C-alpha positions in Angstrom: -23.8 -86.4 -5.4 -26.7 -84.7 -3.6 -27.3 -80.9 -3.6 -26.2 -80.8 0.0 -22.9 -82.4 -0.9 -22.2 -80.0 -3.8 -23.1 -77.1 -1.5 -20.5 -78.2 1.1 -17.8 -79.9 -1.1 -17.8 -77.3 -4.0 -18.9 -74.0 -2.5 -17.8 -74.6 1.2 -21.2 -73.5 2.7 -22.7 -75.5 5.6 -26.4 -75.1 4.8 -28.9 -73.7 2.3 -30.4 -70.3 2.6 -34.2 -70.0 2.6 -35.7 -70.9 -0.8 -32.6 -72.3 -2.4 -33.2 -76.0 -1.7 -36.9 -75.8 -2.8 -35.9 -74.3 -6.2 -33.0 -76.7 -6.8 -35.2 -79.8 -6.1 -37.8 -78.5 -8.5 -35.3 -77.9 -11.3 -33.6 -81.3 -10.7 -37.1 -82.9 -11.0 -37.5 -81.2 -14.4 -40.0 -78.6 -13.3 -40.2 -75.0 -14.4 -39.7 -72.5 -11.5 -39.9 -68.8 -10.8 -37.7 -67.6 -7.9 -38.3 -64.2 -6.5 -35.6 -63.7 -4.0 -33.8 -60.6 -2.6 -30.3 -59.7 -3.8 -27.8 -61.5 -1.6 -30.1 -64.5 -1.1 -27.8 -66.7 -3.2 -29.8 -66.9 -6.4 -26.8 -68.1 -8.4 -26.5 -71.3 -6.4 -30.0 -72.3 -7.6 -28.7 -72.9 -11.1 -25.0 -73.6 -10.3 -25.7 -76.6 -8.1 -28.0 -78.2 -10.7 -25.4 -77.4 -13.4 -23.0 -79.7 -11.5 -25.6 -82.4 -11.1 -27.5 -82.4 -14.4 -26.1 -84.2 -17.4 -25.7 -81.4 -20.0 -25.1 -77.7 -20.1 -27.0 -75.0 -18.2 -27.6 -71.9 -20.2 -27.6 -68.7 -18.1 -29.3 -65.7 -19.7 -27.7 -62.6 -18.2 -28.5 -59.0 -19.2 -25.1 -57.4 -19.2 -21.9 -58.6 -21.0 -19.9 -56.5 -18.5 -21.0 -58.8 -15.8 -20.4 -62.1 -17.5 -16.6 -62.3 -17.1 -17.0 -61.8 -13.3 -19.8 -64.4 -13.2 -17.6 -66.9 -15.0 -14.6 -66.1 -12.9 -16.6 -66.6 -9.8 -17.9 -70.0 -11.0 -14.4 -71.1 -12.1 -12.9 -70.0 -8.8 -14.9 -72.7 -7.0 -14.2 -75.4 -9.6 -17.1 -75.2 -12.0 -16.5 -75.5 -15.8 -18.0 -72.3 -17.1 -17.7 -69.9 -20.0 -19.5 -67.1 -21.8 -20.5 -66.2 -25.4 -20.8 -62.5 -26.2 -19.6 -59.8 -28.6 -16.4 -59.2 -26.7 -14.8 -62.4 -28.0 -12.6 -62.6 -31.1 -13.8 -65.0 -33.9 -11.2 -67.6 -32.8 -12.2 -67.4 -29.2 -15.8 -67.7 -30.0 -15.2 -70.7 -32.3 -13.1 -72.5 -29.6 -15.8 -72.0 -27.0 -18.5 -73.2 -29.3 -16.5 -76.4 -30.1 -16.0 -76.9 -26.4 -19.7 -76.4 -25.7 -20.6 -79.0 -28.3 -18.0 -81.4 -26.9 -19.6 -81.1 -23.4 -16.6 -79.3 -21.9 -18.8 -76.9 -19.9 -21.4 -77.1 -17.2 -22.4 -73.5 -17.5 -22.5 -71.1 -20.4 -23.6 -67.4 -20.0 -25.1 -65.4 -22.8 -27.1 -62.2 -23.2 -30.6 -62.3 -24.8 -29.4 -60.0 -27.6 -26.5 -62.5 -28.2 -28.9 -65.4 -28.5 -30.7 -63.5 -31.2 -27.5 -62.6 -33.0 -26.0 -66.1 -33.2 -25.3 -67.6 -29.8 -28.6 -69.4 -30.0 -27.4 -71.3 -33.1 -24.2 -72.3 -31.2 -26.4 -74.2 -28.8 -27.9 -76.4 -31.5 -25.2 -79.0 -31.2 -25.0 -78.9 -27.4 -26.9 -81.0 -24.9 -28.9 -78.3 -23.0 -30.2 -79.4 -19.6 -31.5 -76.2 -18.1 -32.3 -72.6 -19.0 -31.8 -70.1 -16.2 -33.0 -66.5 -16.9 -31.4 -64.1 -14.5 -32.9 -60.6 -13.9 -36.1 -62.1 -15.3 -38.2 -58.9 -14.6 -36.5 -57.5 -17.7 -38.9 -59.7 -19.8 -41.9 -57.7 -18.6 -42.8 -54.3 -20.1 -44.2 -53.5 -16.6 -40.8 -54.4 -15.0 -38.5 -51.5 -14.1 -35.8 -52.5 -16.7 -37.6 -53.9 -19.7 -35.4 -55.5 -22.4 -37.3 -56.3 -25.6 -34.8 -59.2 -26.5 -36.0 -61.1 -23.4 -39.3 -61.6 -25.1 -37.8 -64.0 -27.6 -36.6 -66.4 -24.9 -40.0 -68.2 -25.2 -38.6 -69.9 -28.3 -35.8 -71.5 -26.4 -38.2 -73.3 -24.1 -40.2 -74.6 -27.0 -37.2 -75.6 -29.0 -35.2 -77.5 -26.3 -38.0 -78.8 -24.1 -35.9 -78.3 -20.9 -36.9 -76.8 -17.6 -36.7 -73.0 -17.3 -35.7 -71.3 -14.1 -36.6 -67.5 -13.9 -34.9 -65.5 -11.2 -35.4 -61.9 -10.1 -35.1 -59.8 -6.9 -37.8 -57.2 -7.8 -41.0 -58.6 -9.3 -44.5 -57.6 -8.2 -47.3 -60.2 -8.8 -48.3 -58.8 -12.2 -44.7 -58.9 -13.3 -44.3 -62.5 -12.1 -47.4 -63.5 -14.1 -46.0 -61.8 -17.2 -42.7 -63.7 -16.7 -44.5 -67.0 -16.6 -46.5 -66.1 -19.8 -43.7 -64.7 -21.8 -41.4 -67.7 -21.1 -44.1 -70.2 -21.9 -43.6 -71.9 -18.5 -45.7 -74.9 -17.7 -47.3 -74.8 -14.2 -44.1 -73.5 -12.6 -43.3 -73.7 -9.0 -43.3 -70.2 -7.6 -40.9 -69.5 -4.7 -41.0 -66.1 -3.1 -38.3 -65.6 -0.5 -38.5 -63.1 2.3 -37.3 -59.6 1.3 -36.2 -58.8 4.8 -32.4 -58.5 5.0 -31.6 -57.7 8.6 -27.9 -56.9 7.7 -29.1 -53.8 5.8 -29.7 -50.8 8.0 -32.0 -48.4 6.1 -32.4 -44.7 6.8 -34.2 -41.9 4.9 -33.9 -38.2 5.4 -35.9 -35.4 3.8 -33.8 -32.7 2.1 -35.2 -29.3 3.2 -32.9 -26.8 1.6 -30.1 -24.7 3.1 -32.4 -22.1 4.8 -34.8 -24.5 6.5 -34.6 -25.0 10.2 -33.2 -28.5 11.0 -35.5 -31.0 12.6 -35.3 -34.7 13.3 -35.4 -36.7 10.1 -34.4 -33.9 7.8 -31.1 -32.5 6.4 -30.3 -29.1 5.0 -26.8 -29.8 3.8 -26.8 -33.1 1.8 -23.4 -32.8 0.3 -21.6 -32.5 3.6 -23.8 -35.1 5.2 -22.7 -37.5 2.5 -19.1 -36.5 3.1 -19.3 -37.3 6.8 -21.1 -40.6 6.1 -18.3 -41.7 3.7 -15.5 -40.4 6.0 -16.8 -42.4 8.9 -16.6 -45.5 6.8 -13.0 -45.0 5.5 -11.6 -48.0 3.7 -15.0 -49.5 3.0 -16.6 -50.0 -0.4 -19.7 -47.9 -1.2 -21.9 -46.4 -3.9 -23.3 -42.9 -4.0 -26.3 -42.7 -6.4 -27.2 -39.3 -8.0 -30.0 -38.4 -10.4 -28.0 -36.6 -13.1 -24.6 -36.9 -14.7 -23.8 -33.3 -13.7 -24.4 -34.1 -10.0 -22.4 -37.3 -10.3 -19.4 -35.4 -11.5 -19.7 -32.6 -8.9 -20.2 -35.1 -6.0 -17.2 -37.2 -7.1 -15.0 -34.1 -7.4 -16.2 -32.9 -4.0 -15.4 -36.2 -2.3 -12.1 -36.6 -4.1 -11.0 -33.1 -3.1 -11.5 -34.1 0.6 -9.4 -37.2 0.7 -11.9 -39.9 -0.4 -10.9 -42.4 -3.1 -13.9 -41.7 -5.2 -14.6 -42.1 -9.0 -17.5 -41.0 -11.2 -19.5 -43.3 -13.4 -22.4 -42.5 -15.8 -23.6 -43.4 -19.3 -22.0 -40.4 -20.9 -18.5 -41.9 -20.4 -17.0 -44.1 -23.1 -16.6 -47.9 -22.6 -12.9 -47.6 -21.8 -13.6 -45.1 -19.0 -16.5 -47.1 -17.6 -14.5 -50.3 -17.6 -11.6 -48.6 -15.8 -13.9 -47.4 -13.0 -15.6 -50.8 -12.6 -12.2 -52.5 -12.4 -10.9 -50.0 -9.9 -13.9 -50.6 -7.7 -13.8 -54.4 -8.0 -10.1 -54.5 -7.1 -10.5 -52.1 -4.2 -8.4 -49.4 -5.8 -11.3 -47.0 -5.4 -13.5 -47.0 -2.3 -16.5 -45.1 -3.5 -18.2 -44.9 -6.9 -20.5 -41.9 -7.5 -22.9 -42.9 -10.2 -26.2 -42.7 -12.0 -28.3 -45.9 -12.1 -26.2 -46.9 -15.1 -23.9 -48.4 -12.5 -25.2 -51.4 -10.6 -26.6 -54.3 -12.5 -23.1 -55.0 -14.0 -21.5 -55.1 -10.5 -21.3 -58.4 -8.6 -19.3 -57.1 -5.7 -20.5 -58.7 -2.5 -18.7 -56.5 0.0 -20.3 -53.1 -0.7 -20.7 -51.8 2.8 -22.9 -48.8 2.1 -25.2 -47.4 -0.6 -26.2 -43.7 -0.3 -28.8 -42.0 -2.5 -28.1 -38.3 -2.9 -31.5 -38.2 -4.7 -34.6 -40.3 -4.4 -34.8 -43.4 -6.6 -37.4 -43.4 -9.4 -39.6 -46.1 -7.8 -39.8 -48.5 -4.9 -38.6 -51.3 -7.1 -35.6 -49.3 -8.2 -34.8 -48.5 -4.5 -35.0 -52.3 -3.7 -32.7 -53.1 -6.6 -30.2 -50.4 -5.7 -30.0 -50.9 -1.9 -29.8 -54.6 -2.7 -26.2 -54.0 -4.0 -25.1 -53.5 -0.4 -24.1 -56.4 1.9 -24.5 -59.2 -0.5 -22.1 -61.2 1.6 -24.5 -61.0 4.6 -22.3 -58.6 6.7 -23.8 -55.4 8.2 -24.2 -52.6 5.7 -25.8 -49.1 5.6 -28.3 -47.7 3.1 -29.0 -44.0 3.5 -31.4 -42.1 1.3 -31.9 -38.4 0.9 -35.1 -37.4 -0.8 -37.4 -34.5 -1.6 -40.5 -33.6 -3.6 -38.2 -31.8 -6.0 -36.8 -35.2 -7.0 -40.3 -36.3 -7.9 -40.7 -33.2 -10.1 -37.3 -34.1 -11.8 -38.6 -37.5 -12.7 -41.8 -36.1 -14.1 -39.8 -33.9 -16.4 -37.7 -36.9 -17.5 -40.7 -38.9 -18.7 -42.6 -36.0 -20.4 -41.7 -37.2 -23.9 -43.1 -40.7 -23.4 -46.6 -41.7 -24.5 -49.3 -40.7 -22.1 -49.9 -44.1 -20.5 -46.2 -44.9 -20.0 -45.5 -41.4 -18.7 -48.3 -41.6 -16.1 -47.1 -45.0 -15.0 -43.6 -43.6 -14.3 -45.0 -40.6 -12.6 -47.2 -42.6 -10.3 -44.3 -44.8 -9.3 -42.1 -41.8 -8.3 -45.0 -40.3 -6.3 -45.5 -43.7 -4.6 -41.8 -43.8 -3.7 -42.0 -40.4 -2.1 -45.2 -41.2 -0.1 -43.9 -44.6 1.0 -40.7 -43.3 2.6 -42.0 -39.9 3.8 -44.0 -41.8 6.3 -41.9 -42.8 9.3 -42.8 -46.5 9.1 -40.6 -49.5 9.0 -38.5 -49.2 5.9 -38.1 -53.0 5.4 -41.8 -53.5 5.9 -42.6 -50.9 3.3 -40.3 -52.6 0.7 -41.7 -56.1 1.5 -45.3 -54.9 1.2 -44.7 -53.4 -2.2 -43.6 -56.9 -3.4 -46.5 -58.7 -1.8 -44.9 -59.9 1.4 -46.6 -59.3 4.8 -43.9 -59.0 7.4 -43.7 -57.5 10.9 -41.7 -54.4 11.6 -37.9 -55.1 11.5 -37.3 -54.0 15.1 -33.8 -52.5 14.7 -32.7 -52.6 11.1 -34.0 -49.2 10.0 -34.1 -45.7 11.4 -37.9 -45.8 12.1 -37.8 -48.9 14.2 -34.5 -48.3 15.9 -35.6 -44.8 17.0 -32.5 -43.2 15.6 -32.9 -39.4 15.5 -30.0 -37.5 14.2 -28.7 -34.9 16.5 -28.8 -31.6 14.6 -29.4 -31.8 10.8 -27.3 -34.8 9.7 -27.5 -38.5 10.2 -23.7 -38.6 9.7 -22.9 -37.1 13.1 -23.9 -40.4 14.7 -20.9 -42.8 15.1 -20.5 -45.3 12.4 -21.1 -48.3 14.7 -24.5 -46.7 15.8 -25.5 -46.0 12.3 -24.5 -49.5 11.2 -26.2 -51.5 14.0 -28.9 -49.3 15.7 -29.8 -51.3 18.9 -28.3 -54.5 17.4 -25.1 -56.0 18.9 -22.0 -55.6 16.7 -20.6 -58.7 15.1 -17.9 -60.6 16.9 -15.0 -59.4 14.8 -15.7 -55.8 15.7 -15.9 -56.4 19.4 -12.2 -55.8 20.0 -9.6 -53.5 18.4 -7.5 -56.7 17.9 -10.2 -58.4 15.9 -10.7 -55.3 13.8 -6.9 -55.0 13.2 -6.7 -58.6 12.1 -9.6 -58.2 9.7 -7.8 -55.2 8.2 -4.7 -57.3 7.9 -6.6 -60.1 6.1 -8.2 -57.6 3.7 -4.7 -56.3 2.8 -3.5 -59.8 2.2 -6.6 -60.5 0.0 -5.9 -57.4 -2.1 -2.2 -58.4 -2.6 -3.2 -61.9 -3.8 -6.0 -60.6 -6.0 -3.8 -58.0 -7.6 -1.2 -60.6 -8.4 -3.8 -62.7 -10.1 -5.5 -59.7 -11.8 -9.0 -60.6 -10.3 -11.4 -58.8 -8.1 -10.6 -59.0 -4.4 -13.8 -60.7 -3.5 -13.0 -63.7 -5.7 -10.3 -64.6 -3.2 -12.7 -64.5 -0.2 -15.5 -62.2 0.6 -15.7 -59.9 3.7 -17.9 -62.2 5.6 -15.5 -65.1 5.2 -12.6 -62.9 6.4 -14.7 -61.7 9.4 -15.3 -65.3 10.4 -11.6 -66.1 10.1 -10.7 -63.1 12.3 -13.3 -64.1 14.8 -12.7 -67.8 15.0 -8.9 -67.8 14.4 -8.6 -71.3 12.7 -5.2 -72.8 13.3 -5.2 -75.8 10.9 -6.8 -77.2 7.7 -9.7 -78.9 9.5 -10.6 -75.7 11.3 -10.1 -73.5 8.2 -12.4 -75.8 6.1 -15.3 -75.2 8.6 -15.2 -71.4 7.8 -18.1 -70.5 5.5 -16.9 -69.9 2.0 -13.7 -71.9 2.2 -14.4 -74.7 -0.3 -11.8 -77.2 -1.5 -10.5 -75.1 -4.5 -10.2 -72.0 -2.3 -8.4 -74.0 0.4 -5.9 -75.3 -2.2 -5.3 -71.8 -3.6 -5.3 -69.7 -0.5 -5.8 -71.7 2.7 -2.2 -72.0 3.9 -1.5 -68.4 3.0 -4.3 -67.1 5.2 -3.5 -69.7 8.0 0.0 -68.3 8.2 -1.4 -64.7 8.5 -3.8 -65.9 11.3 -1.0 -67.6 13.2 1.1 -64.4 13.1 -2.0 -62.6 14.5 
């Protein structure tokens, strides 16, 4: 089989996204590769397709064990043979998976870097390793925004097995990329840097001025109620509201819940059972909005997050890119609204005051850079791309600065949801009629019912973009349904006829 055949016959997608084919070809040729691609660009396909084509197992190093089950479930849902090794397994489960790994039962095995140190690495000794894929590879660099010391020891895997290494990240500056190459002992790797412009994300930024300040365009003096109106205008959609502190997370979640929003709080002060409950409620669409600190995010692989709101300014441009990147991973239109102030910068300065002088100054400079970058009314997408070394033209309509959106009064939330979502862009087909919108809602309800019965996240049935395409194109038979993006053979067998019946009913 060719990569194109696997893409179509296994995953149900008609064509590659930019950068995917280049990376896949390099890996299949046995070459090391660094892929710096935005969230939502389909990074997982760059190792999942080789996993189907290579003779052996592909090891995927992933930073969070809370994400591994979702990653494996997603791979299995399209027909890949995948498993994970981590500390959540019982000894019997672990032994059975290691036996299967050494028999060649799996194409993909996921493990955390700490797990490789603790024993999962030894489990690979009897397996035929064909590729090492390092996800969130910026974690290997002490100059990355989420440094994980255990990532440093991955160099030994490359030397031990002599297989190609694929390093993937969405947020690496040039110095961080160079550090990744060095720390993983990569040999003249191909470097692929995708465009960081995601036109489906509409970015807005508003300066918080305080309750007594006179409102002016581009500012707000009532952040809490602005967020409430934003969320209310997107009722039934999945979203994340980021806050700087645990206290503000809890008060914001309580405020939204008390006004009819299905909102839950999430922060590192909660125990594992509580956090898992919140994550599952969000993944299964039992909660619409998660109010969280940055502790929530990397462990979430939900592609249909329709909005990300920052109540407080992120700690750096890289953090902002990572956090807004959790919206619209399915490619459908999504909103990202940030509220920021110089007081947020001061808060970050206090948070790093106990670090050594060099590290503290590095963190302080990044927070100041974040404030300066977004306090200028320049193209938001262009600002992000420039930070990561990409020279792009202004987006034209995918941010407040380019679309010329000035909020009337003091809040961006008074603008209608459609205007906030699309600026001067035309809405997608499925939204063009109330009938299309009603059918989309019906398909979402059917998806949730099927997902609940199978105890899986709703998006593992079909993501929003696939449902939008169904509602727009109205396929009437198997041949037409199989041309909808995201409807691969396994998904057709499991769900195709059920959704066709719903579409015929209208």
